[in-house]
N, C-alpha and C positions, 0 to 999 in steps of 0.2 A: 793739934790733936790728930793722931793717926788711928785709923780703923783697923782692928785686929779681927780676922776671921778664922775660926777654927774649922779645919777640914775633917769630915767624917766619911769613912768608907764602910759599907756594910760587908761583913764577913760571917758566914755561917749563921745568918739570922741575927747577928748582933752588930751594933755600930761600934767601930773602933776609931778613936781619935788619933789622927795622924800627926797633928800639930798645927801650927799656924800656916795659913795659906801662903804667906810670903816664903816660908821655909819649904813648903811642898813644891811651889813653882820652881825653886832653885835646884831641886833634886827630883825633877819630874820622872817618875819611874815608867810612865806610859809614853813619853815623848820619843818618837821614832829617831830623831836626830841624837838625842841623849843615848839611845840604845846603839846607834852606829858609833858614836864616840867611845862608848864603853866596849865595843867589839862584840856586842850581842847580836847585831845584824850585819851581815857582810855588805861591803860597798867597794867600789873602785876608788881607792884613796890615791890621790895624786900628790898630796903634800900634807904634812902636819907638823905642828910645833906645840909649845906649851899653851898657846892662846887659841889656836884654831885648827880646823881640818878642812881640806879642800877635796871634794869628791866629785865624780861625774854625776850629772843629773840623770835620773832614770827616764825622764821624758824630755829630751832635749828639743829646744826650739831654734837652735843654731848648730852649725857644724861642730863647734866646741861649746859645750854648755856645762859649767861647773857650779857647784855650790860652795861658798866659803861659809863655814859654820863655826861660830864661836863655841869654845868648849864649855863655857858657862851658860847656863840656861836662863834666858829672859825672853819673853815673847816679843817685845817691841823696843825700839830705841827709847821711847818715853819712860820705860821702866828700868833703864840703866842708871847707875850712879856714875860719878865722874871717873872713878877708877876703871869701871867697865867700859866707859866711852873711850878712854885712852887705850885700853886693850884693843877695842874694835878698830881704832885708827891705826894702831901698829899693824894689825892684820891687813887692813886695806893697803897700807903703804908697802907691804910685802909683795903685793900683786905684780908691780912692775919688775921686781927682782926675779920673778918666776915667769917672765914673759916667754922665754924660749920653751920651757917645760909645758906651759899652758897654750902655746901657739897664739900669742897675742901680738906678734910683731907688726901686724897691719892695723891694729886698733882693737878695742873691745868696749863693751858696754857693761856697766854695773847696774843692777836693779834690786831694790829692796821693796818688797810688798809689805805694807803695814796695815793689817786689819782686813776684815772680810770683803769690803768694797774694793780693795786694792788687789784681791786675789790671794791673800796669805792663807795657805792651806795647812801649814804646820806652824803652831804657835811657839816657835823657837826662832829667834831672829836669825836670818841667813841672807846672804848676798848672792844673787845670780851673777855669774861672769859669762858673758856671751861673746863669741869671737869666731873667726875663721871664714867669714863671709860678709858681704855688704849687709848691714842691718837696716833694711829699707823701711821697717816699721818705725814710725815716728813716736817719740815720747812727748 
């Protein structure tokens, strides 16, 4: 049995049904990464294809710090279905092919923050790509 949650947003003093929560999450109109993907917010795009976009992080913690963002909206790995997981793996496997473009020749680190305790601040799955210097902080 699956739980269905109806999402309501108040507008002009009236509640308007937007639809099922699962549908709302997949087309999240307020998600900053969805807005970047749709071109509503500018970003320094390094690469994009049908599955993902890679942009420069606005608050880098390494010489080269990028975000690989799937174009489909889902907050965490646990909320992906098998097809979405395959798409994510295709995107991850593209990273070595982009080694020169992303300055990854001497190595890189991939980081996925999942949930508040891990430091996930945008609830749209994304992968940090860190490179360009010795990454002396241990994981």
